[in-house]
C-alpha positions, 0 to 999 in steps of 0.5 A: 686085756688083764682084769684087775682081780688078776693083777691083784692075784699076780701081786700077792702071789709068791716071788718064785711064782712072779718069776715064772710068770714073767719066764713065760712072757718073756718066752711069748714075746721072744717067740713073738719077735722071732716070728715078726722078724722071719716074716719081715724077711723078704728073699734077697732078688738080684738086679741089674744096673743099666747104664744110659746117656742123656746125651750131654751133662746137666747142670742143676743149680740147686738155689734156683730149684729151691726158689721155685719151690719157694723154700 
């Protein structure tokens, strides 16, 4: 965590140094974000869709289903 003393030093630093601090922080964030994105990427895994027959068409009455749920 950053201390109050550090914050005060930054506030009293010249503008050029504060800009350098901001650039370092932004570069660090950029690196952390790119590492996070790489960690989240999962390799593409192919899949097969299998169809099956239920034997007949099924009629769905939403009102009846919601009534059973008390909605």
